[in-house]
A tleap script that builds the chain and sets N, CA, C and O, in Angstrom:
source leaprc.protein.ff14SB
mol = sequence {
  NMET ASP GLU GLU TYR ASN PRO ASP ILE VAL
  SER VAL VAL ASP GLU ASP GLY LYS GLU HIE
  VAL PHE GLU GLU LEU ASP ARG ILE GLU THR
  ASP ASP GLY ARG TYR VAL ALA LEU LEU PRO
  LEU TYR ASP ASP ALA GLU LYS ILE LEU GLU
  ASP ASP GLY GLU LEU ILE ILE LEU LYS VAL
  SER GLU GLU ASN GLY GLU THR TYR LEU GLU
  PRO ILE GLU ASP ASP ASP GLU PHE ASN GLU
  ILE GLY GLN ILE PHE GLU GLU ARG LEU SER
  GLU MET PHE ASP PHE ASP ASP GLU GLU THR
  CGLU
}
set mol.1.N position { -22.081 18.747 -3.902 }
set mol.1.CA position { -22.207 17.992 -2.609 }
set mol.1.C position { -20.848 17.362 -2.318 }
set mol.1.O position { -20.300 16.784 -3.257 }
set mol.2.N position { -20.290 17.397 -1.236 }
set mol.2.CA position { -18.859 17.205 -0.712 }
set mol.2.C position { -18.954 15.457 -0.625 }
set mol.2.O position { -19.868 14.853 -0.064 }
set mol.3.N position { -17.931 14.903 -1.230 }
set mol.3.CA position { -17.818 13.517 -0.942 }
set mol.3.C position { -17.084 13.279 0.260 }
set mol.3.O position { -15.976 13.779 0.459 }
set mol.4.N position { -17.766 12.410 1.195 }
set mol.4.CA position { -17.045 11.965 2.592 }
set mol.4.C position { -16.012 10.968 2.259 }
set mol.4.O position { -16.187 9.972 1.558 }
set mol.5.N position { -14.703 11.406 2.943 }
set mol.5.CA position { -13.641 10.425 2.659 }
set mol.5.C position { -13.702 9.408 3.556 }
set mol.5.O position { -13.768 9.760 4.734 }
set mol.6.N position { -13.698 8.140 3.304 }
set mol.6.CA position { -13.840 7.027 4.146 }
set mol.6.C position { -12.613 5.944 3.749 }
set mol.6.O position { -12.781 4.995 2.983 }
set mol.7.N position { -11.314 6.280 4.440 }
set mol.7.CA position { -10.384 5.287 4.139 }
set mol.7.C position { -10.418 3.732 4.405 }
set mol.7.O position { -10.999 3.320 5.409 }
set mol.8.N position { -9.816 2.872 3.542 }
set mol.8.CA position { -10.136 1.720 3.739 }
set mol.8.C position { -8.903 1.432 4.774 }
set mol.8.O position { -7.740 1.727 4.498 }
set mol.9.N position { -9.285 0.850 5.940 }
set mol.9.CA position { -8.234 0.596 6.853 }
set mol.9.C position { -7.889 -0.870 7.034 }
set mol.9.O position { -8.817 -1.657 7.223 }
set mol.10.N position { -6.520 -1.349 6.991 }
set mol.10.CA position { -6.288 -2.583 7.082 }
set mol.10.C position { -5.298 -2.870 8.593 }
set mol.10.O position { -4.406 -2.147 9.037 }
set mol.11.N position { -5.791 -4.091 9.116 }
set mol.11.CA position { -4.778 -4.405 10.367 }
set mol.11.C position { -4.109 -5.662 10.050 }
set mol.11.O position { -4.726 -6.697 9.801 }
set mol.12.N position { -2.847 -5.559 10.064 }
set mol.12.CA position { -2.065 -6.830 9.859 }
set mol.12.C position { -1.103 -7.025 11.155 }
set mol.12.O position { -0.529 -6.161 11.818 }
set mol.13.N position { -1.112 -8.470 11.306 }
set mol.13.CA position { -0.321 -9.031 12.468 }
set mol.13.C position { 1.035 -9.711 11.862 }
set mol.13.O position { 0.910 -10.566 10.985 }
set mol.14.N position { 2.122 -9.395 12.253 }
set mol.14.CA position { 3.224 -9.904 11.740 }
set mol.14.C position { 3.700 -11.125 12.262 }
set mol.14.O position { 3.057 -11.548 13.223 }
set mol.15.N position { 4.583 -11.751 11.913 }
set mol.15.CA position { 4.991 -13.183 12.520 }
set mol.15.C position { 5.272 -13.040 14.082 }
set mol.15.O position { 5.215 -14.016 14.829 }
set mol.16.N position { 5.590 -11.720 14.534 }
set mol.16.CA position { 6.135 -11.815 16.082 }
set mol.16.C position { 4.838 -11.229 16.798 }
set mol.16.O position { 4.872 -10.804 17.953 }
set mol.17.N position { 3.778 -11.244 16.067 }
set mol.17.CA position { 2.353 -11.076 16.916 }
set mol.17.C position { 1.929 -9.650 17.053 }
set mol.17.O position { 0.973 -9.320 17.755 }
set mol.18.N position { 2.859 -8.579 16.180 }
set mol.18.CA position { 2.704 -7.304 16.287 }
set mol.18.C position { 1.742 -6.725 15.445 }
set mol.18.O position { 1.792 -7.146 14.289 }
set mol.19.N position { 0.687 -5.694 15.735 }
set mol.19.CA position { -0.370 -5.267 14.979 }
set mol.19.C position { 0.487 -3.908 14.232 }
set mol.19.O position { 1.259 -3.105 14.757 }
set mol.20.N position { 0.101 -3.996 13.068 }
set mol.20.CA position { 0.260 -2.916 12.089 }
set mol.20.C position { -0.909 -2.212 11.535 }
set mol.20.O position { -1.776 -2.917 11.020 }
set mol.21.N position { -1.066 -0.982 11.557 }
set mol.21.CA position { -2.479 -0.476 10.911 }
set mol.21.C position { -1.951 0.321 9.576 }
set mol.21.O position { -1.058 1.165 9.642 }
set mol.22.N position { -2.578 -0.032 8.413 }
set mol.22.CA position { -2.407 0.845 7.235 }
set mol.22.C position { -3.663 1.381 6.501 }
set mol.22.O position { -4.769 0.913 6.772 }
set mol.23.N position { -3.533 2.194 5.728 }
set mol.23.CA position { -4.635 2.864 4.631 }
set mol.23.C position { -4.267 1.834 3.538 }
set mol.23.O position { -3.079 1.622 3.297 }
set mol.24.N position { -5.137 1.259 2.944 }
set mol.24.CA position { -5.205 0.623 1.579 }
set mol.24.C position { -5.685 1.656 0.604 }
set mol.24.O position { -6.855 2.006 0.451 }
set mol.25.N position { -4.636 2.096 -0.032 }
set mol.25.CA position { -4.620 3.094 -1.144 }
set mol.25.C position { -5.207 2.501 -2.402 }
set mol.25.O position { -6.172 3.093 -2.884 }
set mol.26.N position { -4.811 1.536 -2.933 }
set mol.26.CA position { -5.081 0.669 -3.993 }
set mol.26.C position { -4.918 -0.730 -3.867 }
set mol.26.O position { -4.407 -1.246 -2.873 }
set mol.27.N position { -5.403 -1.459 -4.999 }
set mol.27.CA position { -5.280 -2.836 -5.346 }
set mol.27.C position { -5.357 -3.119 -6.696 }
set mol.27.O position { -6.189 -2.548 -7.400 }
set mol.28.N position { -4.566 -3.955 -7.148 }
set mol.28.CA position { -4.655 -4.563 -8.679 }
set mol.28.C position { -4.824 -6.004 -8.603 }
set mol.28.O position { -4.833 -6.650 -7.556 }
set mol.29.N position { -4.948 -6.436 -9.697 }
set mol.29.CA position { -4.798 -8.016 -10.106 }
set mol.29.C position { -4.040 -8.298 -11.611 }
set mol.29.O position { -4.508 -7.809 -12.639 }
set mol.30.N position { -3.165 -8.902 -11.613 }
set mol.30.CA position { -2.368 -9.056 -12.759 }
set mol.30.C position { -2.504 -10.490 -12.993 }
set mol.30.O position { -3.252 -11.195 -12.315 }
set mol.31.N position { -1.671 -10.991 -14.101 }
set mol.31.CA position { -1.624 -12.413 -14.278 }
set mol.31.C position { -0.609 -13.011 -13.344 }
set mol.31.O position { -0.656 -14.241 -13.357 }
set mol.32.N position { 0.226 -12.541 -12.599 }
set mol.32.CA position { 1.082 -13.042 -11.606 }
set mol.32.C position { 0.327 -12.818 -10.347 }
set mol.32.O position { 0.998 -13.213 -9.394 }
set mol.33.N position { -0.853 -12.316 -9.981 }
set mol.33.CA position { -1.504 -12.261 -8.687 }
set mol.33.C position { -1.945 -10.808 -8.370 }
set mol.33.O position { -1.833 -9.813 -9.086 }
set mol.34.N position { -2.435 -10.912 -7.220 }
set mol.34.CA position { -3.051 -9.678 -6.675 }
set mol.34.C position { -2.158 -8.963 -5.694 }
set mol.34.O position { -1.348 -9.505 -4.942 }
set mol.35.N position { -2.370 -7.893 -5.781 }
set mol.35.CA position { -1.297 -6.658 -4.816 }
set mol.35.C position { -2.301 -5.688 -4.169 }
set mol.35.O position { -3.456 -5.453 -4.522 }
set mol.36.N position { -1.640 -5.208 -3.203 }
set mol.36.CA position { -1.951 -3.842 -2.505 }
set mol.36.C position { -1.050 -2.824 -2.223 }
set mol.36.O position { 0.069 -3.137 -1.818 }
set mol.37.N position { -1.387 -1.522 -2.387 }
set mol.37.CA position { -0.409 -0.609 -1.870 }
set mol.37.C position { -1.002 0.099 -0.584 }
set mol.37.O position { -2.170 0.487 -0.546 }
set mol.38.N position { -0.147 0.233 0.425 }
set mol.38.CA position { -0.450 0.279 1.811 }
set mol.38.C position { 0.348 1.603 2.335 }
set mol.38.O position { 1.550 1.757 2.119 }
set mol.39.N position { -0.370 2.442 2.973 }
set mol.39.CA position { 0.312 3.361 3.714 }
set mol.39.C position { 0.162 3.465 5.142 }
set mol.39.O position { -0.959 3.656 5.612 }
set mol.40.N position { 1.309 3.346 5.978 }
set mol.40.CA position { 1.154 3.011 7.318 }
set mol.40.C position { 0.455 4.269 8.114 }
set mol.40.O position { 0.699 5.430 7.785 }
set mol.41.N position { -0.515 3.905 9.286 }
set mol.41.CA position { -1.182 4.820 9.989 }
set mol.41.C position { -0.582 4.795 11.300 }
set mol.41.O position { -0.133 3.739 11.746 }
set mol.42.N position { -0.536 5.963 12.009 }
set mol.42.CA position { -0.022 5.929 13.201 }
set mol.42.C position { -1.116 6.815 14.355 }
set mol.42.O position { -1.673 7.838 13.955 }
set mol.43.N position { -1.272 6.469 15.335 }
set mol.43.CA position { -1.797 7.267 16.382 }
set mol.43.C position { -0.856 8.331 17.010 }
set mol.43.O position { -1.365 9.323 17.531 }
set mol.44.N position { 0.229 8.204 16.990 }
set mol.44.CA position { 1.120 8.933 17.550 }
set mol.44.C position { 1.618 9.993 16.564 }
set mol.44.O position { 2.114 9.678 15.482 }
set mol.45.N position { 1.458 11.387 17.009 }
set mol.45.CA position { 2.013 12.442 15.948 }
set mol.45.C position { 3.474 12.570 15.462 }
set mol.45.O position { 3.897 13.034 14.404 }
set mol.46.N position { 4.208 11.976 16.632 }
set mol.46.CA position { 5.632 11.947 16.420 }
set mol.46.C position { 6.009 10.846 15.489 }
set mol.46.O position { 6.988 11.019 14.764 }
set mol.47.N position { 5.429 9.885 15.440 }
set mol.47.CA position { 5.706 8.734 14.525 }
set mol.47.C position { 5.085 9.065 13.030 }
set mol.47.O position { 5.565 8.503 12.046 }
set mol.48.N position { 4.083 9.929 12.916 }
set mol.48.CA position { 3.800 10.566 11.543 }
set mol.48.C position { 4.787 11.378 11.042 }
set mol.48.O position { 5.114 11.319 9.857 }
set mol.49.N position { 5.298 12.140 11.836 }
set mol.49.CA position { 6.473 13.122 11.292 }
set mol.49.C position { 7.831 12.291 10.897 }
set mol.49.O position { 8.609 12.628 10.004 }
set mol.50.N position { 7.968 11.089 11.775 }
set mol.50.CA position { 9.396 10.494 11.285 }
set mol.50.C position { 9.111 9.389 10.357 }
set mol.50.O position { 9.999 8.615 9.999 }
set mol.51.N position { 7.979 9.304 9.989 }
set mol.51.CA position { 7.562 8.331 8.809 }
set mol.51.C position { 8.108 8.690 7.441 }
set mol.51.O position { 8.013 9.900 7.239 }
set mol.52.N position { 8.640 8.026 6.458 }
set mol.52.CA position { 9.255 8.653 5.296 }
set mol.52.C position { 8.090 8.655 4.227 }
set mol.52.O position { 8.248 9.292 3.186 }
set mol.53.N position { 7.022 8.012 4.446 }
set mol.53.CA position { 5.755 8.401 3.573 }
set mol.53.C position { 5.766 7.434 2.432 }
set mol.53.O position { 4.837 7.418 1.625 }
set mol.54.N position { 6.813 6.610 2.340 }
set mol.54.CA position { 6.733 5.490 1.277 }
set mol.54.C position { 5.774 4.583 1.348 }
set mol.54.O position { 5.370 4.174 2.437 }
set mol.55.N position { 5.243 4.115 0.071 }
set mol.55.CA position { 4.146 3.097 0.071 }
set mol.55.C position { 4.821 1.719 0.451 }
set mol.55.O position { 6.041 1.559 0.432 }
set mol.56.N position { 3.993 0.830 0.765 }
set mol.56.CA position { 4.332 -0.577 0.973 }
set mol.56.C position { 3.576 -1.385 0.120 }
set mol.56.O position { 2.360 -1.487 0.285 }
set mol.57.N position { 4.200 -2.003 -0.824 }
set mol.57.CA position { 3.643 -2.792 -1.666 }
set mol.57.C position { 3.714 -4.422 -1.376 }
set mol.57.O position { 4.768 -5.055 -1.433 }
set mol.58.N position { 2.482 -4.975 -1.070 }
set mol.58.CA position { 2.688 -6.432 -0.810 }
set mol.58.C position { 1.769 -7.198 -1.741 }
set mol.58.O position { 0.818 -6.737 -2.373 }
set mol.59.N position { 2.264 -8.590 -1.716 }
set mol.59.CA position { 1.226 -9.440 -2.790 }
set mol.59.C position { 0.361 -10.228 -1.618 }
set mol.59.O position { 0.660 -10.525 -0.462 }
set mol.60.N position { -0.787 -10.434 -2.369 }
set mol.60.CA position { -1.885 -10.956 -1.511 }
set mol.60.C position { -1.888 -12.590 -1.823 }
set mol.60.O position { -1.746 -12.968 -2.986 }
set mol.61.N position { -2.018 -13.326 -0.987 }
set mol.61.CA position { -1.836 -14.773 -1.163 }
set mol.61.C position { -3.093 -15.242 -0.343 }
set mol.61.O position { -3.589 -14.518 0.520 }
set mol.62.N position { -3.585 -16.491 -0.655 }
set mol.62.CA position { -4.484 -17.315 0.297 }
set mol.62.C position { -4.191 -18.686 0.656 }
set mol.62.O position { -3.881 -19.443 -0.264 }
set mol.63.N position { -4.228 -19.052 1.622 }
set mol.63.CA position { -3.854 -20.583 2.046 }
set mol.63.C position { -4.962 -21.086 3.182 }
set mol.63.O position { -5.078 -20.495 4.256 }
set mol.64.N position { -5.599 -22.009 2.894 }
set mol.64.CA position { -6.459 -22.518 3.647 }
set mol.64.C position { -7.686 -21.457 4.235 }
set mol.64.O position { -8.089 -21.355 5.394 }
set mol.65.N position { -8.138 -20.693 2.989 }
set mol.65.CA position { -8.970 -19.938 3.591 }
set mol.65.C position { -8.628 -18.411 4.236 }
set mol.65.O position { -9.325 -17.405 4.370 }
set mol.66.N position { -7.160 -18.733 4.585 }
set mol.66.CA position { -6.677 -17.316 5.068 }
set mol.66.C position { -6.088 -16.495 4.323 }
set mol.66.O position { -5.333 -16.943 3.459 }
set mol.67.N position { -6.289 -14.975 4.470 }
set mol.67.CA position { -5.597 -14.070 3.592 }
set mol.67.C position { -4.195 -13.730 4.111 }
set mol.67.O position { -4.131 -13.444 5.307 }
set mol.68.N position { -3.132 -13.719 3.440 }
set mol.68.CA position { -1.894 -13.159 3.618 }
set mol.68.C position { -1.257 -12.181 3.061 }
set mol.68.O position { -1.413 -12.194 1.840 }
set mol.69.N position { -0.591 -11.321 3.448 }
set mol.69.CA position { -0.099 -10.254 2.713 }
set mol.69.C position { 1.580 -10.349 2.940 }
set mol.69.O position { 2.056 -10.038 4.032 }
set mol.70.N position { 2.393 -10.781 1.878 }
set mol.70.CA position { 3.504 -11.032 1.961 }
set mol.70.C position { 4.387 -10.114 0.898 }
set mol.70.O position { 3.894 -9.618 -0.114 }
set mol.71.N position { 5.894 -9.958 1.329 }
set mol.71.CA position { 6.689 -9.121 0.253 }
set mol.71.C position { 6.909 -9.490 -0.919 }
set mol.71.O position { 6.712 -10.690 -1.107 }
set mol.72.N position { 7.274 -8.852 -1.857 }
set mol.72.CA position { 7.559 -9.235 -3.422 }
set mol.72.C position { 8.977 -9.747 -3.494 }
set mol.72.O position { 9.777 -8.821 -3.627 }
set mol.73.N position { 9.436 -10.748 -3.453 }
set mol.73.CA position { 10.756 -11.205 -3.430 }
set mol.73.C position { 11.592 -10.745 -4.666 }
set mol.73.O position { 12.732 -10.284 -4.614 }
set mol.74.N position { 10.811 -10.954 -5.828 }
set mol.74.CA position { 11.325 -10.903 -6.962 }
set mol.74.C position { 11.438 -9.282 -7.500 }
set mol.74.O position { 10.438 -8.576 -7.630 }
set mol.75.N position { 12.869 -8.803 -7.798 }
set mol.75.CA position { 12.964 -7.392 -7.895 }
set mol.75.C position { 12.130 -6.854 -9.152 }
set mol.75.O position { 11.551 -5.768 -9.191 }
set mol.76.N position { 12.177 -7.916 -10.287 }
set mol.76.CA position { 11.658 -7.508 -11.444 }
set mol.76.C position { 10.112 -7.151 -11.294 }
set mol.76.O position { 9.539 -6.123 -11.655 }
set mol.77.N position { 9.540 -8.396 -10.597 }
set mol.77.CA position { 7.974 -8.045 -10.276 }
set mol.77.C position { 7.597 -7.117 -9.438 }
set mol.77.O position { 6.500 -6.561 -9.475 }
set mol.78.N position { 8.586 -6.873 -8.544 }
set mol.78.CA position { 8.368 -5.581 -7.552 }
set mol.78.C position { 8.524 -4.101 -8.498 }
set mol.78.O position { 7.847 -3.126 -8.173 }
set mol.79.N position { 9.219 -4.050 -9.371 }
set mol.79.CA position { 9.329 -2.823 -10.202 }
set mol.79.C position { 8.067 -2.771 -11.090 }
set mol.79.O position { 7.438 -1.727 -11.262 }
set mol.80.N position { 7.768 -3.818 -11.581 }
set mol.80.CA position { 6.993 -3.714 -12.437 }
set mol.80.C position { 5.428 -3.257 -11.886 }
set mol.80.O position { 4.639 -2.594 -12.560 }
set mol.81.N position { 5.186 -3.739 -10.583 }
set mol.81.CA position { 3.829 -3.601 -9.814 }
set mol.81.C position { 4.083 -2.005 -9.309 }
set mol.81.O position { 3.225 -1.124 -9.367 }
set mol.82.N position { 5.263 -1.863 -8.874 }
set mol.82.CA position { 5.220 -0.498 -8.428 }
set mol.82.C position { 5.290 0.581 -9.396 }
set mol.82.O position { 5.105 1.752 -9.062 }
set mol.83.N position { 5.541 0.239 -10.543 }
set mol.83.CA position { 5.411 1.335 -11.523 }
set mol.83.C position { 3.973 1.365 -11.688 }
set mol.83.O position { 3.394 2.451 -11.679 }
set mol.84.N position { 3.235 0.099 -11.864 }
set mol.84.CA position { 1.805 0.387 -12.152 }
set mol.84.C position { 1.154 1.077 -11.121 }
set mol.84.O position { 0.342 1.918 -11.508 }
set mol.85.N position { 1.314 0.928 -9.757 }
set mol.85.CA position { 0.773 1.566 -8.703 }
set mol.85.C position { 1.157 3.073 -8.923 }
set mol.85.O position { 0.249 3.900 -8.995 }
set mol.86.N position { 2.451 3.454 -9.030 }
set mol.86.CA position { 2.701 4.772 -9.165 }
set mol.86.C position { 1.758 5.541 -10.304 }
set mol.86.O position { 1.332 6.666 -10.042 }
set mol.87.N position { 1.463 4.944 -11.496 }
set mol.87.CA position { 0.962 5.241 -12.805 }
set mol.87.C position { -0.702 5.674 -12.127 }
set mol.87.O position { -1.324 6.713 -12.347 }
set mol.88.N position { -1.074 4.636 -11.363 }
set mol.88.CA position { -2.373 4.678 -10.873 }
set mol.88.C position { -2.795 5.636 -9.953 }
set mol.88.O position { -3.814 6.319 -10.063 }
set mol.89.N position { -1.858 5.674 -8.899 }
set mol.89.CA position { -2.118 6.589 -7.799 }
set mol.89.C position { -1.802 8.104 -8.098 }
set mol.89.O position { -2.212 9.007 -7.369 }
set mol.90.N position { -0.925 8.346 -9.400 }
set mol.90.CA position { -0.683 9.568 -9.613 }
set mol.90.C position { -1.860 10.091 -10.563 }
set mol.90.O position { -1.975 11.297 -10.783 }
set mol.91.N position { -2.669 9.215 -11.080 }
set mol.91.CA position { -4.034 9.690 -11.845 }
set mol.91.C position { -5.040 9.853 -10.689 }
set mol.91.O position { -5.825 10.801 -10.687 }
set mol.92.N position { -5.021 8.946 -9.718 }
set mol.92.CA position { -6.285 9.013 -8.659 }
set mol.92.C position { -6.031 10.210 -7.937 }
set mol.92.O position { -7.019 10.882 -7.638 }
set mol.93.N position { -4.648 10.705 -7.516 }
set mol.93.CA position { -4.567 11.918 -6.846 }
set mol.93.C position { -4.132 13.278 -7.382 }
set mol.93.O position { -4.102 14.362 -6.800 }
set mol.94.N position { -3.767 12.925 -8.769 }
set mol.94.CA position { -3.347 14.217 -9.388 }
set mol.94.C position { -2.125 14.711 -9.014 }
set mol.94.O position { -1.882 15.891 -8.760 }
set mol.95.N position { -1.124 13.506 -8.976 }
set mol.95.CA position { 0.352 13.984 -8.716 }
set mol.95.C position { 1.033 14.578 -9.802 }
set mol.95.O position { 0.748 14.257 -10.956 }
set mol.96.N position { 1.972 15.478 -9.523 }
set mol.96.CA position { 2.607 15.908 -10.609 }
set mol.96.C position { 4.263 15.682 -10.403 }
set mol.96.O position { 4.779 16.314 -9.481 }
set mol.97.N position { 5.037 14.890 -11.146 }
set mol.97.CA position { 6.197 14.521 -10.764 }
set mol.97.C position { 7.310 15.824 -11.306 }
set mol.97.O position { 8.523 15.898 -11.112 }
set mol.98.N position { 6.610 16.561 -11.872 }
set mol.98.CA position { 7.744 17.772 -12.357 }
set mol.98.C position { 8.044 18.387 -11.162 }
set mol.98.O position { 7.132 18.586 -10.359 }
set mol.99.N position { 9.427 18.796 -10.857 }
set mol.99.CA position { 9.915 19.613 -9.808 }
set mol.99.C position { 9.330 20.965 -10.040 }
set mol.99.O position { 9.036 21.122 -11.225 }
set mol.100.N position { 9.055 22.040 -9.243 }
set mol.100.CA position { 8.576 23.086 -9.352 }
set mol.100.C position { 9.755 24.148 -8.728 }
set mol.100.O position { 10.343 23.928 -7.669 }
set mol.101.N position { 9.963 25.221 -9.503 }
set mol.101.CA position { 11.055 25.979 -9.135 }
set mol.101.C position { 10.607 27.038 -8.360 }
set mol.101.O position { 11.408 27.858 -7.912 }
savepdb mol mol.pdb
quit
């Protein structure tokens, strides 16, 4: 039986009030906090082609019952979390890092 793909869609409003839509590919929790790996979603085919396809990794924080996504400011923390997501997503999607000839 085929499994139906139902992506987790996240809508984020930035500090300028502009809405951005993402697919949440993964989330993790470490001793340092909670994090999400997002991929931008576009309605416009031209924007899809222009996108570089890089993951957006953000830290999840909560304040007064509201959930916020914020950039990871510390380079070491970002590199550590990025490596974890890279390993997890390569297992989930069976990526192969080796170049083919």
